C-alpha positions, 0 to 999 in steps of 0.5 A: 895834844900835849900843848892843848892839855898844858894850855887847859891846865894853865888857864886858872891860877894855881896858888899851891902847885900840886895841891889846888884843893888844899887852898879852899880847905885851908881858907875854910878852916881859917874862917870857920868857928864853932859855938856850943851854947850849953845851959844846965848841962844840956846843949841848947844849940850848936852853931858852926859859922864861916865868915866870908872874907876876900881870901875865902871868896877867892878860894871858893871861886877857884874851887868851884871853877876847877870842879866845873872845868870852867874857862878863865873868863867864867872863873874871873866873873865868879871871882869878881862876884865873890869879891864884890860881895865880900867888899860890900858886906860882912857875910856869915854862912852858918849851920845850926843844930839844936838837939831834942827835945827843944829843937830851938834852932830858928834864927832872926835879926830881931826877937821873933825867933828862938835865937837872934844874930848880931854882928859887931866889927871892932866893938860896933854893932853893924846894921843887918841887911838880911838873914836867909834860911837856905832850905835846900843848899845847892851842890856848890853850897854843900861843897863849900860849907862842909859843916852842914849835915843832915841834922843842921839847918843852913843860914846866910846872914849879911851885914853892912860893911862900912870899913875893914875891921881888926875883929868881927864878932857874931853874937848869938842871943836867946832864951836858952843862953848866949854866945859869941864867935870871934874872928881876927881879920888882921 
């Protein structure tokens, strides 16, 4: 029985022995930023955004697989899907909360909503692929994006990723103010 337990415990990689949960927490903290847009002493919107990088995608796959007690093959499939997405797109998962009375927390890639989202890599504007409002986050999304709470709305934005960049910036532009979130990727 001891050999069975040892075999099950060693099927998934363990980058931080004795603290596998910390792998994701460190990666999430490293790639998550907050933006508070304030106008005339009033908070207009609070945005908490996570850039999904190769490092974060790997940590997410590991954390979800461990939480579900998945075998090594299922973990590898999850890991490859995450890496493929991270290699193809710059993905930003963000939550937004606009306090009353405005409740201006709708987003779009054009001027059809309260706020516009743009992404730049090394100063070059990237072509948007899609922006999705996540109406009912899954258990995995709730576990991965801990910045989501009962008052905020979750969104996922994807942009073309032609090459790697040293700096990625998310621009939030609207009638109530503008702001920028910056990630240093190297």
